[in-house]
MDAnalysis code that builds the backbone (N, CA, C; Angstrom):
import MDAnalysis as mda
import numpy as np

u = mda.Universe.empty(642, n_residues=214, atom_resindex=np.repeat(np.arange(214), 3), trajectory=True)
u.add_TopologyAttr("name", ["N", "CA", "C"] * 214)
u.add_TopologyAttr("resid", np.arange(1, 215))
u.add_TopologyAttr("resname", ["MET", "TRP", "SER", "LEU", "PRO", "PRO", "THR", "ASP", "THR", "VAL", "LEU", "HIS", "TYR", "LEU", "ALA", "TYR", "VAL", "ALA", "LEU", "THR", "ALA", "GLU", "GLY", "MET", "THR", "ALA", "ALA", "LEU", "ALA", "ALA", "GLY", "ARG", "ARG", "SER", "MET", "ASP", "TYR", "VAL", "GLY", "VAL", "CYS", "LEU", "LEU", "ALA", "CYS", "ILE", "THR", "ALA", "LEU", "GLY", "GLY", "GLY", "THR", "LEU", "ARG", "ASP", "LEU", "PHE", "LEU", "GLY", "HIS", "TYR", "PRO", "LEU", "VAL", "TRP", "VAL", "ALA", "ASN", "PRO", "VAL", "TYR", "LEU", "ALA", "LEU", "PRO", "GLY", "GLY", "ALA", "ALA", "LEU", "LEU", "THR", "ILE", "VAL", "ILE", "ALA", "ARG", "LEU", "VAL", "HIS", "ARG", "LEU", "HIS", "LEU", "ALA", "PHE", "ILE", "VAL", "LEU", "ASP", "ALA", "ILE", "GLY", "LEU", "VAL", "VAL", "PHE", "THR", "MET", "ILE", "GLY", "CYS", "ASN", "VAL", "ALA", "TRP", "GLN", "MET", "ASP", "VAL", "SER", "LEU", "PRO", "ILE", "VAL", "ILE", "VAL", "SER", "GLY", "MET", "VAL", "THR", "GLY", "CYS", "ALA", "GLY", "GLY", "VAL", "LEU", "ARG", "ASP", "VAL", "LEU", "CYS", "ASN", "ASP", "VAL", "PRO", "LEU", "LEU", "PHE", "ARG", "SER", "GLU", "LEU", "TYR", "ALA", "SER", "VAL", "SER", "VAL", "VAL", "THR", "GLY", "LEU", "PHE", "TYR", "ALA", "THR", "ALA", "PHE", "GLY", "LEU", "ASN", "LEU", "ASN", "ALA", "GLU", "LEU", "TRP", "THR", "ILE", "LEU", "THR", "PHE", "VAL", "LEU", "GLY", "LEU", "SER", "PHE", "ARG", "LEU", "LEU", "ALA", "VAL", "ARG", "TYR", "LYS", "TRP", "GLU", "MET", "PRO", "LYS", "PHE", "VAL", "PHE", "THR", "GLY", "ASP", "GLU", "GLU", "LYS"])
u.atoms.positions = np.array([
    [-26.793, 29.440, -12.291],
    [-26.958, 30.664, -11.502],
    [-25.787, 31.595, -11.760],
    [-24.557, 31.136, -11.636],
    [-23.390, 31.939, -11.965],
    [-22.697, 31.329, -13.175],
    [-23.471, 30.877, -14.160],
    [-22.950, 30.145, -15.297],
    [-22.174, 28.946, -14.865],
    [-22.626, 28.282, -13.846],
    [-21.964, 27.106, -13.311],
    [-22.210, 25.912, -14.205],
    [-21.266, 24.948, -14.240],
    [-21.468, 23.735, -15.033],
    [-22.748, 23.006, -14.547],
    [-23.614, 22.599, -15.430],
    [-24.862, 21.995, -15.002],
    [-24.671, 20.738, -14.174],
    [-23.497, 20.057, -14.324],
    [-23.256, 18.859, -13.625],
    [-22.874, 19.103, -12.144],
    [-22.380, 20.280, -11.850],
    [-21.913, 20.568, -10.511],
    [-23.061, 21.172, -9.688],
    [-24.031, 20.340, -9.349],
    [-25.159, 20.810, -8.580],
    [-24.774, 21.182, -7.143],
    [-23.714, 20.560, -6.614],
    [-23.291, 20.844, -5.256],
    [-22.907, 22.305, -5.126],
    [-22.105, 22.800, -6.055],
    [-21.703, 24.224, -5.991],
    [-22.899, 25.109, -6.192],
    [-23.815, 24.709, -7.018],
    [-25.042, 25.482, -7.221],
    [-25.791, 25.703, -5.961],
    [-25.955, 24.628, -5.157],
    [-26.715, 24.763, -3.926],
    [-25.877, 25.444, -2.815],
    [-24.566, 25.202, -2.833],
    [-23.722, 25.888, -1.889],
    [-23.762, 27.404, -2.113],
    [-23.980, 27.827, -3.370],
    [-24.081, 29.263, -3.652],
    [-25.278, 29.866, -2.895],
    [-26.391, 29.173, -2.839],
    [-27.504, 29.681, -2.074],
    [-27.211, 29.757, -0.599],
    [-26.472, 28.712, -0.084],
    [-26.073, 28.751, 1.320],
    [-25.169, 29.937, 1.602],
    [-24.221, 30.199, 0.687],
    [-23.300, 31.300, 0.882],
    [-24.022, 32.672, 0.836],
    [-24.971, 32.847, -0.064],
    [-25.739, 34.089, -0.145],
    [-26.504, 34.309, 1.188],
    [-27.077, 33.248, 1.702],
    [-27.791, 33.328, 2.983],
    [-26.817, 33.676, 4.115],
    [-25.685, 32.928, 4.139],
    [-24.688, 33.128, 5.234],
    [-24.183, 34.550, 5.232],
    [-23.815, 35.085, 4.051],
    [-23.249, 36.438, 4.042],
    [-24.317, 37.470, 4.347],
    [-25.523, 37.217, 3.973],
    [-26.623, 38.136, 4.374],
    [-26.801, 38.186, 5.851],
    [-26.612, 37.030, 6.533],
    [-26.713, 37.010, 7.977],
    [-25.548, 37.681, 8.639],
    [-24.315, 37.539, 8.091],
    [-23.160, 38.234, 8.672],
    [-23.347, 39.728, 8.570],
    [-23.932, 40.194, 7.482],
    [-24.170, 41.611, 7.313],
    [-25.168, 42.115, 8.329],
    [-26.193, 41.334, 8.573],
    [-27.213, 41.749, 9.592],
    [-26.576, 41.834, 11.004],
    [-25.750, 40.877, 11.305],
    [-25.052, 40.893, 12.649],
    [-24.178, 42.128, 12.729],
    [-23.446, 42.430, 11.662],
    [-22.586, 43.601, 11.661],
    [-23.386, 44.888, 11.742],
    [-24.487, 44.916, 10.996],
    [-25.313, 46.123, 11.004],
    [-25.990, 46.340, 12.365],
    [-26.339, 45.242, 13.025],
    [-26.957, 45.376, 14.355],
    [-26.020, 46.017, 15.332],
    [-24.715, 45.778, 15.213],
    [-23.771, 46.427, 16.120],
    [-23.673, 47.940, 15.854],
    [-24.108, 48.360, 14.670],
    [-24.092, 49.783, 14.343],
    [-25.475, 50.422, 14.354],
    [-26.486, 49.695, 14.876],
    [-27.838, 50.209, 15.070],
    [-28.421, 50.734, 13.756],
    [-28.281, 49.969, 12.667],
    [-28.865, 50.421, 11.402],
    [-30.309, 50.082, 11.326],
    [-31.090, 50.857, 10.536],
    [-32.503, 50.536, 10.379],
    [-32.650, 49.358, 9.427],
    [-33.869, 48.839, 9.315],
    [-34.119, 47.596, 8.543],
    [-33.693, 47.732, 7.071],
    [-33.936, 48.888, 6.467],
    [-33.569, 49.098, 5.078],
    [-32.011, 49.058, 4.968],
    [-31.340, 49.663, 5.892],
    [-29.890, 49.661, 5.880],
    [-29.315, 48.246, 6.052],
    [-29.968, 47.467, 6.901],
    [-29.555, 46.083, 7.113],
    [-29.717, 45.262, 5.839],
    [-30.811, 45.378, 5.135],
    [-31.022, 44.651, 3.921],
    [-30.081, 45.107, 2.793],
    [-29.830, 46.414, 2.702],
    [-28.887, 46.920, 1.718],
    [-27.490, 46.410, 1.967],
    [-27.090, 46.443, 3.218],
    [-25.728, 45.928, 3.567],
    [-25.660, 44.449, 3.251],
    [-26.734, 43.710, 3.454],
    [-26.726, 42.273, 3.208],
    [-26.502, 41.982, 1.731],
    [-27.178, 42.770, 0.875],
    [-27.011, 42.568, -0.592],
    [-25.633, 42.955, -1.044],
    [-25.103, 44.055, -0.504],
    [-23.714, 44.453, -0.842],
    [-22.708, 43.385, -0.453],
    [-22.893, 42.846, 0.740],
    [-21.959, 41.833, 1.262],
    [-22.023, 40.567, 0.416],
    [-23.230, 40.100, 0.114],
    [-23.409, 38.826, -0.591],
    [-23.038, 38.915, -2.072],
    [-23.272, 40.078, -2.706],
    [-23.135, 40.186, -4.159],
    [-21.984, 41.114, -4.568],
    [-21.403, 41.816, -3.599],
    [-20.369, 42.792, -3.949],
    [-19.114, 42.195, -4.604],
    [-18.686, 41.061, -4.020],
    [-17.478, 40.436, -4.575],
    [-17.683, 39.951, -5.996],
    [-18.815, 39.287, -6.249],
    [-19.105, 38.776, -7.584],
    [-19.302, 39.922, -8.565],
    [-19.855, 41.049, -8.062],
    [-20.046, 42.182, -8.958],
    [-18.703, 42.763, -9.429],
    [-17.782, 42.944, -8.452],
    [-16.436, 43.426, -8.824],
    [-15.726, 42.500, -9.741],
    [-15.844, 41.178, -9.505],
    [-15.211, 40.215, -10.355],
    [-15.730, 40.341, -11.823],
    [-17.038, 40.445, -11.940],
    [-17.634, 40.521, -13.265],
    [-17.231, 41.809, -13.966],
    [-17.113, 42.896, -13.217],
    [-16.642, 44.154, -13.816],
    [-15.218, 44.062, -14.335],
    [-14.361, 43.441, -13.505],
    [-12.957, 43.250, -13.896],
    [-12.781, 42.374, -15.128],
    [-13.619, 41.306, -15.188],
    [-13.502, 40.356, -16.267],
    [-14.340, 40.656, -17.479],
    [-15.204, 41.679, -17.389],
    [-16.123, 41.996, -18.458],
    [-17.162, 40.926, -18.629],
    [-17.606, 40.327, -17.538],
    [-18.590, 39.238, -17.559],
    [-19.976, 39.803, -17.324],
    [-20.751, 39.958, -18.401],
    [-22.070, 40.599, -18.296],
    [-23.142, 39.637, -18.832],
    [-24.405, 39.861, -18.402],
    [-24.798, 40.843, -17.408],
    [-24.442, 40.403, -16.021],
    [-24.379, 41.396, -15.102],
    [-24.121, 41.067, -13.720],
    [-25.221, 40.132, -13.212],
    [-24.851, 39.206, -12.309],
    [-25.786, 38.179, -11.891],
    [-27.063, 38.739, -11.324],
    [-26.974, 39.783, -10.489],
    [-28.166, 40.303, -9.844],
    [-28.953, 41.218, -10.800],
    [-28.331, 41.663, -11.868],
    [-29.069, 42.415, -12.879],
    [-29.886, 41.466, -13.732],
    [-29.276, 40.382, -14.129],
    [-29.965, 39.370, -14.920],
    [-31.016, 38.633, -14.116],
    [-30.795, 38.499, -12.793],
    [-31.716, 37.727, -11.958],
    [-31.927, 38.514, -10.635],
    [-32.805, 39.537, -10.666],
    [-33.026, 40.348, -9.468],
    [-33.479, 39.573, -8.254],
    [-33.991, 38.354, -8.478],
    [-34.462, 37.535, -7.342],
    [-33.269, 37.233, -6.411],
    [-32.041, 37.272, -6.913],
    [-30.909, 36.939, -6.079],
    [-30.635, 38.042, -5.012],
    [-31.286, 39.185, -5.183],
    [-31.229, 40.207, -4.141],
    [-32.121, 39.859, -2.948],
    [-33.118, 39.023, -3.237],
    [-34.098, 38.714, -2.179],
    [-33.525, 37.728, -1.125],
    [-32.641, 36.866, -1.547],
    [-32.150, 35.858, -0.631],
    [-31.313, 36.421, 0.497],
    [-30.260, 37.208, 0.235],
    [-29.537, 37.830, 1.348],
    [-30.366, 38.825, 2.126],
    [-31.255, 39.528, 1.436],
    [-32.118, 40.506, 2.099],
    [-33.069, 39.795, 3.067],
    [-33.676, 38.677, 2.607],
    [-34.526, 37.890, 3.483],
    [-33.812, 37.263, 4.640],
    [-32.542, 36.794, 4.377],
    [-31.755, 36.225, 5.420],
    [-31.421, 37.266, 6.494],
    [-31.188, 38.492, 6.031],
    [-30.898, 39.551, 7.013],
    [-32.118, 39.855, 7.867],
    [-33.281, 39.892, 7.286],
    [-34.521, 40.149, 8.055],
    [-34.757, 38.990, 9.074],
    [-34.484, 37.782, 8.618],
    [-34.643, 36.637, 9.530],
    [-33.676, 36.728, 10.693],
    [-32.475, 37.196, 10.422],
    [-31.456, 37.348, 11.466],
    [-31.895, 38.374, 12.511],
    [-32.531, 39.403, 12.087],
    [-33.067, 40.405, 12.991],
    [-34.022, 39.762, 13.979],
    [-34.858, 38.812, 13.486],
    [-35.824, 38.156, 14.347],
    [-35.156, 37.220, 15.333],
    [-34.159, 36.463, 14.877],
    [-33.608, 35.398, 15.742],
    [-32.330, 35.806, 16.463],
    [-31.826, 37.031, 16.198],
    [-30.545, 37.410, 16.768],
    [-30.521, 37.341, 18.317],
    [-31.612, 37.719, 18.946],
    [-31.631, 37.672, 20.389],
    [-31.643, 36.259, 20.957],
    [-31.971, 35.280, 20.100],
    [-31.969, 33.889, 20.528],
    [-30.613, 33.268, 20.406],
    [-29.720, 33.911, 19.691],
    [-28.390, 33.390, 19.470],
    [-27.405, 33.981, 20.479],
    [-26.888, 33.151, 21.341],
    [-26.104, 33.640, 22.460],
    [-24.615, 33.835, 22.060],
    [-24.167, 33.173, 21.083],
    [-22.775, 33.287, 20.695],
    [-22.702, 33.877, 19.279],
    [-23.044, 35.195, 19.207],
    [-23.132, 35.821, 17.901],
    [-21.745, 35.931, 17.223],
    [-20.730, 36.141, 18.017],
    [-19.373, 36.262, 17.395],
    [-18.993, 34.965, 16.687],
    [-19.225, 33.846, 17.336],
    [-18.920, 32.559, 16.712],
    [-19.735, 32.357, 15.447],
    [-21.001, 32.652, 15.541],
    [-21.899, 32.552, 14.360],
    [-21.399, 33.409, 13.211],
    [-20.946, 34.632, 13.531],
    [-20.452, 35.544, 12.505],
    [-19.231, 34.918, 11.817],
    [-18.289, 34.392, 12.604],
    [-17.035, 33.824, 12.011],
    [-17.367, 32.623, 11.154],
    [-18.228, 31.733, 11.567],
    [-18.554, 30.508, 10.840],
    [-19.266, 30.918, 9.530],
    [-20.270, 31.756, 9.617],
    [-21.003, 32.174, 8.427],
    [-20.122, 32.898, 7.415],
    [-19.230, 33.755, 7.925],
    [-18.332, 34.437, 7.024],
    [-17.372, 33.486, 6.354],
    [-16.904, 32.473, 7.086],
    [-16.029, 31.494, 6.545],
    [-16.689, 30.711, 5.388],
    [-17.965, 30.375, 5.598],
    [-18.741, 29.679, 4.548],
    [-18.777, 30.548, 3.282],
    [-19.100, 31.811, 3.427],
    [-19.187, 32.718, 2.290],
    [-17.858, 32.847, 1.606],
    [-16.785, 32.981, 2.389],
    [-15.426, 33.131, 1.822],
    [-15.075, 31.935, 0.939],
    [-15.293, 30.759, 1.413],
    [-14.870, 29.575, 0.682],
    [-15.766, 29.318, -0.534],
    [-17.045, 29.414, -0.373],
    [-17.967, 29.134, -1.497],
    [-17.830, 30.184, -2.610],
    [-17.773, 31.452, -2.223],
    [-17.632, 32.464, -3.255],
    [-16.288, 32.428, -3.941],
    [-15.260, 31.979, -3.238],
    [-13.947, 31.768, -3.895],
    [-14.068, 30.735, -4.996],
    [-14.740, 29.602, -4.694],
    [-14.944, 28.584, -5.733],
    [-15.742, 29.083, -6.918],
    [-16.772, 29.846, -6.592],
    [-17.637, 30.363, -7.683],
    [-16.843, 31.293, -8.604],
    [-16.025, 32.161, -7.916],
    [-15.211, 33.128, -8.720],
    [-14.237, 32.399, -9.583],
    [-13.583, 31.384, -9.118],
    [-12.676, 30.555, -9.907],
    [-13.384, 29.911, -11.078],
    [-14.562, 29.407, -10.811],
    [-15.363, 28.743, -11.836],
    [-15.749, 29.652, -12.987],
    [-16.212, 30.850, -12.609],
    [-16.643, 31.798, -13.630],
    [-15.417, 32.228, -14.502],
    [-14.311, 32.504, -13.817],
    [-13.103, 32.944, -14.587],
    [-12.583, 31.813, -15.498],
    [-12.626, 30.602, -14.994],
    [-12.116, 29.486, -15.808],
    [-12.942, 29.310, -17.072],
    [-14.254, 29.491, -16.964],
    [-15.137, 29.371, -18.115],
    [-14.915, 30.441, -19.129],
    [-14.254, 31.543, -18.695],
    [-13.942, 32.620, -19.661],
    [-12.572, 32.416, -20.290],
    [-11.930, 31.257, -19.998],
    [-10.682, 30.855, -20.649],
    [-9.562, 31.848, -20.334],
    [-9.442, 32.205, -19.058],
    [-8.336, 33.071, -18.685],
    [-7.226, 32.206, -18.054],
    [-6.080, 32.816, -17.796],
    [-4.945, 32.060, -17.226],
    [-5.193, 31.728, -15.769],
    [-4.410, 30.787, -15.246],
    [-4.564, 30.327, -13.864],
    [-4.401, 31.441, -12.861],
    [-3.387, 32.334, -12.983],
    [-3.306, 33.423, -12.015],
    [-4.571, 34.287, -11.956],
    [-5.203, 34.526, -13.109],
    [-6.431, 35.364, -13.155],
    [-7.582, 34.569, -12.479],
    [-7.581, 33.242, -12.675],
    [-8.580, 32.448, -12.036],
    [-8.497, 32.527, -10.498],
    [-7.271, 32.449, -9.980],
    [-7.094, 32.534, -8.524],
    [-7.460, 33.945, -7.997],
    [-7.027, 34.952, -8.719],
    [-7.345, 36.351, -8.299],
    [-8.861, 36.565, -8.322],
    [-9.501, 36.060, -9.361],
    [-10.953, 36.194, -9.485],
    [-11.668, 35.516, -8.301],
    [-11.143, 34.338, -7.914],
    [-11.687, 33.656, -6.767],
    [-11.504, 34.470, -5.508],
    [-10.320, 35.043, -5.344],
    [-10.007, 35.837, -4.143],
    [-10.884, 37.093, -4.055],
    [-11.043, 37.767, -5.207],
    [-11.906, 38.987, -5.234],
    [-13.328, 38.596, -4.863],
    [-13.861, 37.538, -5.458],
    [-15.240, 37.107, -5.206],
    [-15.408, 36.725, -3.746],
    [-14.398, 36.039, -3.183],
    [-14.520, 35.570, -1.802],
    [-14.333, 36.671, -0.751],
    [-13.449, 37.585, -0.993],
    [-13.025, 38.533, 0.026],
    [-13.730, 39.909, -0.086],
    [-14.012, 40.380, -1.273],
    [-14.403, 41.759, -1.451],
    [-15.735, 42.098, -0.774],
    [-16.693, 41.190, -0.762],
    [-17.982, 41.466, -0.139],
    [-17.817, 41.733, 1.337],
    [-16.986, 40.867, 1.991],
    [-16.760, 41.081, 3.420],
    [-16.040, 42.344, 3.742],
    [-15.083, 42.766, 2.851],
    [-14.388, 43.983, 3.020],
    [-15.358, 45.179, 2.936],
    [-16.248, 45.138, 1.931],
    [-17.228, 46.224, 1.786],
    [-18.109, 46.282, 3.027],
    [-18.538, 45.159, 3.528],
    [-19.376, 45.108, 4.741],
    [-18.703, 45.788, 5.930],
    [-17.434, 45.400, 6.163],
    [-16.725, 45.928, 7.301],
    [-16.427, 47.416, 7.176],
    [-16.031, 47.844, 5.951],
    [-15.773, 49.236, 5.714],
    [-17.016, 50.069, 5.954],
    [-18.170, 49.638, 5.432],
    [-19.405, 50.389, 5.609],
    [-19.869, 50.414, 7.088],
    [-19.418, 49.441, 7.845],
    [-19.756, 49.412, 9.254],
    [-18.647, 50.031, 10.113],
    [-17.685, 50.633, 9.441],
    [-16.584, 51.312, 10.114],
    [-15.822, 50.357, 11.012],
    [-15.627, 49.124, 10.543],
    [-14.833, 48.116, 11.255],
    [-13.554, 47.840, 10.482],
    [-12.539, 47.315, 11.136],
    [-11.330, 46.841, 10.441],
    [-11.707, 45.552, 9.696],
    [-11.562, 45.545, 8.351],
    [-11.971, 44.337, 7.621],
    [-11.221, 43.066, 8.118],
    [-11.949, 41.937, 8.112],
    [-11.352, 40.683, 8.484],
    [-10.091, 40.383, 7.621],
    [-10.105, 40.889, 6.383],
    [-8.978, 40.684, 5.465],
    [-7.677, 41.236, 6.069],
    [-7.790, 42.287, 6.902],
    [-6.588, 42.988, 7.400],
    [-6.338, 42.687, 8.850],
    [-7.054, 41.713, 9.416],
    [-6.796, 41.367, 10.803],
    [-5.785, 40.227, 10.862],
    [-5.545, 39.723, 12.040],
    [-4.410, 38.851, 12.280],
    [-4.540, 37.483, 11.572],
    [-5.687, 36.800, 11.749],
    [-5.767, 35.432, 11.246],
    [-5.808, 35.382, 9.728],
    [-5.351, 34.250, 9.221],
    [-5.346, 34.053, 7.774],
    [-6.714, 34.223, 7.183],
    [-6.801, 34.995, 6.128],
    [-8.122, 35.240, 5.461],
    [-7.925, 35.160, 3.923],
    [-7.192, 36.104, 3.365],
    [-6.953, 36.039, 1.898],
    [-6.142, 34.789, 1.550],
    [-5.268, 34.394, 2.467],
    [-4.458, 33.171, 2.230],
    [-5.382, 31.944, 2.130],
    [-6.422, 31.937, 2.925],
    [-7.388, 30.838, 2.863],
    [-8.047, 30.803, 1.510],
    [-8.401, 31.963, 0.983],
    [-9.027, 32.082, -0.356],
    [-8.092, 31.577, -1.425],
    [-6.809, 31.960, -1.336],
    [-5.844, 31.529, -2.392],
    [-5.655, 30.048, -2.345],
    [-5.491, 29.457, -1.134],
    [-5.302, 28.007, -1.065],
    [-6.545, 27.265, -1.553],
    [-7.748, 27.795, -1.188],
    [-8.949, 27.204, -1.661],
    [-9.049, 27.246, -3.153],
    [-8.692, 28.394, -3.753],
    [-8.736, 28.531, -5.207],
    [-7.782, 27.615, -5.923],
    [-6.583, 27.471, -5.390],
    [-5.556, 26.629, -6.010],
    [-6.004, 25.158, -5.931],
    [-6.549, 24.743, -4.789],
    [-7.004, 23.381, -4.640],
    [-8.163, 23.129, -5.541],
    [-9.115, 24.023, -5.603],
    [-10.302, 23.850, -6.458],
    [-9.916, 23.803, -7.949],
    [-8.972, 24.678, -8.362],
    [-8.587, 24.764, -9.760],
    [-7.888, 23.491, -10.249],
    [-7.358, 22.687, -9.319],
    [-6.737, 21.448, -9.691],
    [-7.665, 20.538, -10.490],
    [-8.967, 20.576, -10.131],
    [-9.946, 19.779, -10.778],
    [-10.120, 20.189, -12.253],
    [-9.893, 21.448, -12.581],
    [-10.068, 21.888, -13.963],
    [-9.094, 21.225, -14.909],
    [-7.835, 21.111, -14.453],
    [-6.828, 20.529, -15.296],
    [-6.835, 18.993, -15.344],
    [-7.312, 18.366, -14.245],
    [-7.275, 16.886, -14.170],
    [-8.616, 16.238, -14.500],
    [-9.605, 17.032, -14.813],
    [-10.918, 16.535, -15.191],
    [-11.505, 15.601, -14.087],
    [-11.383, 16.040, -12.824],
    [-11.882, 15.237, -11.742],
    [-13.379, 15.419, -11.586],
    [-14.007, 14.524, -10.803],
    [-15.439, 14.647, -10.588],
    [-15.782, 16.017, -9.906],
    [-16.577, 16.781, -10.596],
    [-16.875, 18.159, -10.174],
    [-17.508, 18.218, -8.777],
    [-18.532, 17.394, -8.570],
    [-19.284, 17.487, -7.315],
    [-18.437, 17.009, -6.146],
    [-17.714, 15.916, -6.317],
    [-16.863, 15.427, -5.209],
    [-15.784, 16.387, -4.900],
    [-15.138, 16.985, -5.924],
    [-14.090, 17.971, -5.679],
    [-14.604, 19.227, -5.059],
    [-15.820, 19.587, -5.343],
    [-16.406, 20.765, -4.717],
    [-16.597, 20.530, -3.228],
    [-17.079, 19.375, -2.872],
    [-17.262, 19.027, -1.449],
    [-15.921, 18.995, -0.722],
    [-14.913, 18.380, -1.346],
    [-13.606, 18.306, -0.718],
    [-13.008, 19.739, -0.534],
    [-13.160, 20.569, -1.537],
    [-12.645, 21.914, -1.436],
    [-13.360, 22.720, -0.390],
    [-14.671, 22.562, -0.297],
    [-15.450, 23.243, 0.735],
    [-14.997, 22.841, 2.112],
    [-14.831, 21.554, 2.360],
    [-14.400, 21.048, 3.644],
    [-12.941, 21.595, 4.008],
    [-12.078, 21.540, 3.001],
    [-10.702, 22.000, 3.191],
    [-10.681, 23.501, 3.558],
    [-11.357, 24.316, 2.728],
    [-11.311, 25.756, 2.910],
    [-11.961, 26.168, 4.237],
    [-13.112, 25.571, 4.549],
    [-13.799, 25.926, 5.782],
    [-12.963, 25.511, 7.001],
    [-12.396, 24.308, 6.974],
    [-11.595, 23.855, 8.060],
    [-10.345, 24.723, 8.226],
    [-9.737, 25.096, 7.151],
    [-8.535, 25.919, 7.169],
    [-8.823, 27.260, 7.846],
    [-9.942, 27.941, 7.427],
    [-10.273, 29.194, 8.000],
    [-10.584, 29.110, 9.485],
    [-11.412, 28.148, 9.842],
    [-11.821, 27.998, 11.260],
    [-10.607, 27.628, 12.153],
    [-9.705, 26.773, 11.626],
    [-8.522, 26.445, 12.386],
    [-7.601, 27.656, 12.558],
    [-7.528, 28.477, 11.490],
    [-6.741, 29.682, 11.583],
    [-7.243, 30.639, 12.653],
    [-8.541, 30.754, 12.773],
    [-9.138, 31.567, 13.801],
    [-8.911, 30.938, 15.193],
    [-9.109, 29.627, 15.270],
    [-8.981, 28.936, 16.552],
    [-7.567, 29.040, 17.116],
    [-6.604, 28.826, 16.231],
    [-5.211, 28.772, 16.718],
    [-4.410, 29.981, 16.370],
    [-5.091, 31.016, 15.834],
    [-4.493, 32.333, 15.552],
    [-3.278, 32.212, 14.608],
    [-3.475, 31.412, 13.542],
    [-2.429, 31.339, 12.535],
    [-2.325, 32.653, 11.811],
    [-1.117, 33.122, 11.585],
    [-0.915, 34.424, 10.979],
    [0.169, 34.365, 9.964],
    [0.169, 35.286, 8.992],
    [1.253, 35.475, 8.080],
    [2.321, 36.351, 8.736],
    [3.569, 36.277, 8.263],
    [4.579, 37.181, 8.835],
    [4.194, 38.626, 8.571],
    [4.518, 39.481, 9.523],
    [4.134, 40.895, 9.433],
    [5.369, 41.749, 9.081],
    [5.134, 42.822, 8.303],
    [6.133, 43.820, 8.065],
    [5.920, 44.977, 9.020],
    [6.902, 45.189, 9.879],
    [6.787, 46.261, 10.868],
    [7.943, 47.246, 10.622],
    [7.664, 48.493, 10.354],
    [8.647, 49.503, 10.118],
    [8.178, 50.810, 10.736],
    [8.878, 51.260, 11.735],
    [8.464, 52.496, 12.441],
    [9.271, 53.717, 12.053],
    [10.422, 53.465, 11.405],
    [11.291, 54.582, 11.106],
    [12.289, 54.951, 12.182],
    [12.227, 54.241, 13.332],
    [13.086, 54.599, 14.429],
    [14.566, 54.315, 14.114],
    [14.781, 53.365, 13.149],
    [16.173, 53.007, 12.796],
    [16.950, 54.192, 12.227],
    [16.185, 55.200, 11.707],
    [16.849, 56.308, 11.059],
    [17.337, 57.367, 12.068],
    [16.869, 57.245, 13.340],
    [17.190, 58.234, 14.337],
    [18.513, 57.893, 15.049],
])
C-alpha cells in the first residue's frame, strides 16, 4: 500500500485502521464547525493523507499514494460519513477524538519511517519523515477548522512521534522481526501519547515577554 515490506502485514493493516481513525477525527472536528457533508469528507481525506503527501513531495517519492490508488480516498471519506451517523450515539466525543488521533499519529509515523528507509536516506531524514507523516495531517485538520493544532498544545505530541520513530527504526538496523516490532512500537507510541494526555506531560516552554528590557 505504501511500498511496505510484504512480510510486515501488521503495519499494512494498521494503515487501514489509521486512515479510518483520522477520517473520524476529521469528522468530529468538522462537526464542531458545522461543515456540510462534502466539507466533512474533504477534511477527512486531507487529514488522513495530508502527512503522507507532504512526505512524498519532500522525498520525491512518486506517484503519490492516493494518485496511484484513488480508492484510498474512499476509506477516510467513508469513515467520516459513518461518524456523522453515529456521532450522536457517542457520549464522550473528546475522548474518542484523542484516542483516534493518537492511533493515526503512531501508525503514520511508522509508515513514514518505513517509506523513507526504503529510499535509503539517513536516519535523521527517516525520523523527520515519520514525524511529518504522523503530525502534518492533524495540523492541516486543525488549521482548516480554525483550532490550535494539537502539535502546539501542552501535552507531548511531536515528541511522541520522534520517540516512536526512533524505537521503530531500531528494527531496521538490527534486522528484528518486522511484525512483532511493529506491534511493540504501536503499543509503546499509543501508550506514550495517551499517558501524556492523561498526566499532562509537557516539554519545557520558552517564555519571553520583553519585560526584562524595561
